[in-house]
C-alpha positions, 0 to 999 in steps of 0.5 A, a space after each residue: 113217114 112214107 107209105 108202104 104197099 103190101 108188096 113192099 112189106 112182102 119184100 121186107 119179109 123176104 129180106 127178113 127171111 134171107 137173114 134168118 137163113 143166114 142165122 140158121 146156117 151160122 147155128 148149124 155151123 156152131 152145132 157141127 162143132 160141139 158134141 151131139 150129146 152136150 147141153 150146148 148142142 140141145 140149146 142150138 137145136 132149140 135155136 134152130 127149130 125157132 129159126 126155121 119156124 120164123 124163117 117159114 112164117 116170114 116166107 109164107 107172110 111174104 108170098 101173101 103180101 107180094 100176091 095180095 093184089 094178084 088174088 084180088 084182081 082174080 076175084 073181080 
């Protein structure tokens, strides 16, 4: 098992955010293909809401992890 730095973990979170971005794009494409008032549209909108939140959190965590050592050096 190799040890990872916080920066490495941050990069993984950015990669996950990219995957989530792709999933968001795919769901939005599906949403365009259905009637806006059907149950499927409601389900897709709910899925989008979750994906947007997950992506936002992944980017926020990635930023924190990638900049962790910079902030620590600034405080010293």
